[in-house]
A tleap script that builds the chain and sets N, CA, C and O, in Angstrom:
source leaprc.protein.ff14SB
mol = sequence {
  NMET ILE LEU ASN GLY GLN ASN VAL GLU LEU
  ALA GLN SER GLN THR LEU ALA GLU VAL LEU
  ALA GLN ALA GLY PHE GLU PRO SER ARG VAL
  ALA VAL LEU LYS ASN GLY GLN ILE VAL SER
  ARG THR GLU ALA ASP THR LEU ALA ILE SER
  ASP SER ASP VAL LEU GLU VAL VAL ALA PHE
  VAL GLY GLY CGLY
}
set mol.1.N position { -5.177 -0.088 -10.294 }
set mol.1.CA position { -4.243 0.511 -9.369 }
set mol.1.C position { -2.846 0.178 -9.771 }
set mol.1.O position { -2.555 -0.881 -10.326 }
set mol.2.N position { -1.986 1.122 -9.472 }
set mol.2.CA position { -0.540 0.865 -9.743 }
set mol.2.C position { 0.144 0.675 -8.408 }
set mol.2.O position { 0.045 1.541 -7.539 }
set mol.3.N position { 0.839 -0.443 -8.223 }
set mol.3.CA position { 1.541 -0.759 -7.040 }
set mol.3.C position { 3.027 -0.986 -7.353 }
set mol.3.O position { 3.383 -1.984 -7.980 }
set mol.4.N position { 3.908 -0.045 -6.910 }
set mol.4.CA position { 5.306 -0.121 -7.185 }
set mol.4.C position { 5.566 -0.249 -8.701 }
set mol.4.O position { 6.425 -1.023 -9.122 }
set mol.5.N position { 4.829 0.504 -9.498 }
set mol.5.CA position { 5.043 0.461 -10.901 }
set mol.5.C position { 4.373 -0.638 -11.694 }
set mol.5.O position { 4.493 -0.689 -12.918 }
set mol.6.N position { 3.645 -1.549 -10.981 }
set mol.6.CA position { 2.997 -2.674 -11.634 }
set mol.6.C position { 1.499 -2.457 -11.593 }
set mol.6.O position { 0.960 -2.057 -10.561 }
set mol.7.N position { 0.843 -2.703 -12.656 }
set mol.7.CA position { -0.649 -2.635 -12.694 }
set mol.7.C position { -1.271 -3.760 -11.929 }
set mol.7.O position { -1.005 -4.922 -12.235 }
set mol.8.N position { -2.066 -3.479 -10.974 }
set mol.8.CA position { -2.732 -4.488 -10.128 }
set mol.8.C position { -4.236 -4.219 -10.200 }
set mol.8.O position { -4.686 -3.107 -9.922 }
set mol.9.N position { -5.011 -5.240 -10.575 }
set mol.9.CA position { -6.429 -5.059 -10.632 }
set mol.9.C position { -7.104 -5.420 -9.316 }
set mol.9.O position { -6.862 -6.500 -8.777 }
set mol.10.N position { -7.934 -4.551 -8.798 }
set mol.10.CA position { -8.653 -4.807 -7.638 }
set mol.10.C position { -9.945 -5.529 -7.908 }
set mol.10.O position { -10.723 -5.103 -8.762 }
set mol.11.N position { -10.195 -6.616 -7.198 }
set mol.11.CA position { -11.404 -7.405 -7.427 }
set mol.11.C position { -12.633 -6.720 -6.784 }
set mol.11.O position { -13.771 -6.903 -7.214 }
set mol.12.N position { -12.352 -5.938 -5.752 }
set mol.12.CA position { -13.449 -5.195 -5.019 }
set mol.12.C position { -12.770 -4.014 -4.300 }
set mol.12.O position { -11.557 -3.819 -4.372 }
set mol.13.N position { -13.594 -3.261 -3.623 }
set mol.13.CA position { -13.059 -2.156 -2.844 }
set mol.13.C position { -12.269 -2.697 -1.700 }
set mol.13.O position { -12.739 -3.576 -0.978 }
set mol.14.N position { -11.097 -2.202 -1.519 }
set mol.14.CA position { -10.180 -2.728 -0.451 }
set mol.14.C position { -9.582 -1.578 0.304 }
set mol.14.O position { -9.476 -0.463 -0.206 }
set mol.15.N position { -9.172 -1.873 1.584 }
set mol.15.CA position { -8.398 -0.888 2.327 }
set mol.15.C position { -6.906 -1.076 1.995 }
set mol.15.O position { -6.471 -2.041 1.366 }
set mol.16.N position { -6.175 -0.075 2.470 }
set mol.16.CA position { -4.702 -0.208 2.248 }
set mol.16.C position { -4.134 -1.365 2.945 }
set mol.16.O position { -3.248 -2.020 2.394 }
set mol.17.N position { -4.595 -1.691 4.184 }
set mol.17.CA position { -4.144 -2.868 4.888 }
set mol.17.C position { -4.366 -4.146 4.070 }
set mol.17.O position { -3.499 -5.016 3.996 }
set mol.18.N position { -5.550 -4.231 3.461 }
set mol.18.CA position { -5.851 -5.418 2.681 }
set mol.18.C position { -4.929 -5.540 1.451 }
set mol.18.O position { -4.448 -6.625 1.127 }
set mol.19.N position { -4.699 -4.412 0.783 }
set mol.19.CA position { -3.847 -4.449 -0.404 }
set mol.19.C position { -2.444 -4.837 0.002 }
set mol.19.O position { -1.823 -5.656 -0.675 }
set mol.20.N position { -1.910 -4.274 1.097 }
set mol.20.CA position { -0.513 -4.616 1.547 }
set mol.20.C position { -0.451 -6.106 1.880 }
set mol.20.O position { 0.486 -6.789 1.463 }
set mol.21.N position { -1.414 -6.613 2.610 }
set mol.21.CA position { -1.433 -8.045 2.990 }
set mol.21.C position { -1.426 -8.971 1.722 }
set mol.21.O position { -0.697 -9.961 1.664 }
set mol.22.N position { -2.267 -8.605 0.720 }
set mol.22.CA position { -2.277 -9.428 -0.494 }
set mol.22.C position { -1.002 -9.339 -1.251 }
set mol.22.O position { -0.614 -10.296 -1.922 }
set mol.23.N position { -0.345 -8.246 -1.173 }
set mol.23.CA position { 0.995 -8.097 -1.859 }
set mol.23.C position { 2.158 -8.703 -1.045 }
set mol.23.O position { 3.290 -8.755 -1.525 }
set mol.24.N position { 1.867 -9.168 0.212 }
set mol.24.CA position { 2.885 -9.794 0.957 }
set mol.24.C position { 3.743 -8.821 1.785 }
set mol.24.O position { 4.832 -9.187 2.229 }
set mol.25.N position { 3.266 -7.602 1.993 }
set mol.25.CA position { 3.979 -6.617 2.827 }
set mol.25.C position { 3.500 -6.705 4.325 }
set mol.25.O position { 2.322 -6.918 4.614 }
set mol.26.N position { 4.467 -6.531 5.227 }
set mol.26.CA position { 4.124 -6.420 6.622 }
set mol.26.C position { 3.874 -4.947 6.887 }
set mol.26.O position { 4.809 -4.155 6.771 }
set mol.27.N position { 2.668 -4.540 7.235 }
set mol.27.CA position { 2.339 -3.051 7.340 }
set mol.27.C position { 3.303 -2.327 8.321 }
set mol.27.O position { 3.643 -1.168 8.087 }
set mol.28.N position { 3.729 -2.968 9.372 }
set mol.28.CA position { 4.560 -2.268 10.381 }
set mol.28.C position { 5.991 -2.059 9.859 }
set mol.28.O position { 6.765 -1.333 10.484 }
set mol.29.N position { 6.370 -2.705 8.683 }
set mol.29.CA position { 7.695 -2.588 8.184 }
set mol.29.C position { 7.812 -1.890 6.871 }
set mol.29.O position { 8.805 -2.044 6.160 }
set mol.30.N position { 6.764 -1.088 6.528 }
set mol.30.CA position { 6.764 -0.402 5.235 }
set mol.30.C position { 6.352 1.066 5.407 }
set mol.30.O position { 5.677 1.444 6.364 }
set mol.31.N position { 6.784 1.861 4.447 }
set mol.31.CA position { 6.214 3.224 4.334 }
set mol.31.C position { 5.444 3.285 2.978 }
set mol.31.O position { 5.864 2.715 1.972 }
set mol.32.N position { 4.318 3.997 3.014 }
set mol.32.CA position { 3.475 4.016 1.829 }
set mol.32.C position { 3.181 5.414 1.294 }
set mol.32.O position { 2.840 6.312 2.064 }
set mol.33.N position { 3.301 5.592 0.075 }
set mol.33.CA position { 2.905 6.842 -0.611 }
set mol.33.C position { 1.638 6.515 -1.449 }
set mol.33.O position { 1.668 5.573 -2.241 }
set mol.34.N position { 0.585 7.236 -1.298 }
set mol.34.CA position { -0.636 7.081 -2.103 }
set mol.34.C position { -0.770 8.310 -2.920 }
set mol.34.O position { -0.963 9.388 -2.358 }
set mol.35.N position { -0.683 8.221 -4.187 }
set mol.35.CA position { -0.794 9.335 -5.121 }
set mol.35.C position { 0.185 10.496 -4.715 }
set mol.35.O position { -0.143 11.680 -4.791 }
set mol.36.N position { 1.405 10.066 -4.279 }
set mol.36.CA position { 2.426 11.071 -3.924 }
set mol.36.C position { 2.409 11.605 -2.530 }
set mol.36.O position { 3.253 12.415 -2.145 }
set mol.37.N position { 1.412 11.134 -1.747 }
set mol.37.CA position { 1.246 11.647 -0.390 }
set mol.37.C position { 1.561 10.510 0.621 }
set mol.37.O position { 1.135 9.368 0.445 }
set mol.38.N position { 2.338 10.871 1.704 }
set mol.38.CA position { 2.672 9.850 2.691 }
set mol.38.C position { 1.390 9.478 3.472 }
set mol.38.O position { 0.593 10.328 3.869 }
set mol.39.N position { 1.251 8.149 3.663 }
set mol.39.CA position { 0.080 7.637 4.357 }
set mol.39.C position { 0.547 7.199 5.828 }
set mol.39.O position { 1.516 6.459 5.994 }
set mol.40.N position { -0.170 7.682 6.814 }
set mol.40.CA position { 0.146 7.311 8.199 }
set mol.40.C position { -0.317 5.824 8.392 }
set mol.40.O position { -1.333 5.367 7.868 }
set mol.41.N position { 0.524 5.128 9.188 }
set mol.41.CA position { 0.208 3.709 9.456 }
set mol.41.C position { -1.162 3.581 10.121 }
set mol.41.O position { -1.849 2.583 9.906 }
set mol.42.N position { -1.571 4.545 10.908 }
set mol.42.CA position { -2.876 4.492 11.607 }
set mol.42.C position { -4.031 4.526 10.603 }
set mol.42.O position { -5.142 4.115 10.936 }
set mol.43.N position { -3.791 5.001 9.401 }
set mol.43.CA position { -4.862 5.013 8.406 }
set mol.43.C position { -5.088 3.749 7.611 }
set mol.43.O position { -6.106 3.599 6.935 }
set mol.44.N position { -4.124 2.832 7.695 }
set mol.44.CA position { -4.098 1.653 6.807 }
set mol.44.C position { -5.411 0.823 6.849 }
set mol.44.O position { -5.872 0.340 5.815 }
set mol.45.N position { -6.009 0.664 8.067 }
set mol.45.CA position { -7.150 -0.176 8.197 }
set mol.45.C position { -8.435 0.477 7.674 }
set mol.45.O position { -9.441 -0.198 7.457 }
set mol.46.N position { -8.383 1.832 7.470 }
set mol.46.CA position { -9.677 2.470 6.980 }
set mol.46.C position { -9.506 3.162 5.660 }
set mol.46.O position { -10.512 3.520 5.048 }
set mol.47.N position { -8.303 3.377 5.177 }
set mol.47.CA position { -8.089 4.074 3.923 }
set mol.47.C position { -8.503 3.241 2.729 }
set mol.47.O position { -7.918 2.185 2.486 }
set mol.48.N position { -9.472 3.674 1.996 }
set mol.48.CA position { -9.940 2.973 0.780 }
set mol.48.C position { -9.007 3.189 -0.384 }
set mol.48.O position { -8.504 4.289 -0.613 }
set mol.49.N position { -8.788 2.113 -1.114 }
set mol.49.CA position { -7.939 2.143 -2.301 }
set mol.49.C position { -8.796 1.923 -3.472 }
set mol.49.O position { -9.638 1.025 -3.457 }
set mol.50.N position { -8.621 2.732 -4.539 }
set mol.50.CA position { -9.424 2.617 -5.758 }
set mol.50.C position { -8.533 2.254 -6.927 }
set mol.50.O position { -7.307 2.316 -6.837 }
set mol.51.N position { -9.175 1.869 -8.039 }
set mol.51.CA position { -8.453 1.474 -9.269 }
set mol.51.C position { -7.588 2.591 -9.826 }
set mol.51.O position { -6.623 2.321 -10.541 }
set mol.52.N position { -7.909 3.829 -9.518 }
set mol.52.CA position { -7.101 4.945 -10.071 }
set mol.52.C position { -5.930 5.360 -9.201 }
set mol.52.O position { -5.193 6.278 -9.560 }
set mol.53.N position { -5.737 4.686 -8.034 }
set mol.53.CA position { -4.699 5.114 -7.153 }
set mol.53.C position { -3.277 4.545 -7.584 }
set mol.53.O position { -3.152 3.497 -8.217 }
set mol.54.N position { -2.249 5.325 -7.185 }
set mol.54.CA position { -0.905 4.902 -7.439 }
set mol.54.C position { -0.255 4.746 -6.004 }
set mol.54.O position { -0.246 5.696 -5.221 }
set mol.55.N position { 0.257 3.587 -5.707 }
set mol.55.CA position { 0.836 3.311 -4.420 }
set mol.55.C position { 2.341 2.951 -4.681 }
set mol.55.O position { 2.687 2.184 -5.580 }
set mol.56.N position { 3.199 3.568 -3.823 }
set mol.56.CA position { 4.585 3.178 -3.726 }
set mol.56.C position { 4.817 2.688 -2.344 }
set mol.56.O position { 4.547 3.382 -1.363 }
set mol.57.N position { 5.321 1.483 -2.267 }
set mol.57.CA position { 5.572 0.869 -0.921 }
set mol.57.C position { 7.085 0.684 -0.819 }
set mol.57.O position { 7.730 0.166 -1.730 }
set mol.58.N position { 7.607 1.105 0.269 }
set mol.58.CA position { 9.062 0.926 0.556 }
set mol.58.C position { 9.203 0.143 1.835 }
set mol.58.O position { 8.734 0.544 2.901 }
set mol.59.N position { 9.879 -1.010 1.693 }
set mol.59.CA position { 10.079 -1.881 2.901 }
set mol.59.C position { 11.367 -1.512 3.576 }
set mol.59.O position { 12.385 -1.262 2.931 }
set mol.60.N position { 11.303 -1.481 4.941 }
set mol.60.CA position { 12.484 -1.229 5.725 }
set mol.60.C position { 13.270 -2.545 5.895 }
set mol.60.O position { 12.689 -3.596 6.165 }
set mol.61.N position { 14.593 -2.462 5.732 }
set mol.61.CA position { 15.416 -3.643 5.816 }
set mol.61.C position { 16.539 -3.353 6.839 }
set mol.61.O position { 17.246 -2.349 6.758 }
set mol.62.N position { 16.663 -4.311 7.825 }
set mol.62.CA position { 17.680 -4.107 8.816 }
set mol.62.C position { 18.951 -4.753 8.359 }
set mol.62.O position { 18.942 -5.640 7.506 }
set mol.63.N position { 20.052 -4.306 8.931 }
set mol.63.CA position { 21.309 -4.883 8.641 }
set mol.63.C position { 22.335 -4.452 9.599 }
set mol.63.O position { 22.083 -3.645 10.494 }
set mol.64.N position { 23.510 -4.992 9.417 }
set mol.64.CA position { 24.522 -4.609 10.422 }
set mol.64.C position { 25.880 -5.030 10.052 }
set mol.64.O position { 26.829 -4.779 10.795 }
savepdb mol mol.pdb
quit
């Protein structure tokens, strides 16, 4: 799998939520594209990720 341009090997079948947690992302503070398609946050717990997927994760940053 490719995560933000980096090759990441999956040890087993994982959901998007599991991949995000392992990578240190807070699911409520990110937007995710899977293979170029926006993923709804409600799908994260059930959406399966495979070795051939490309994920782009963008974290929201507050400031003022």
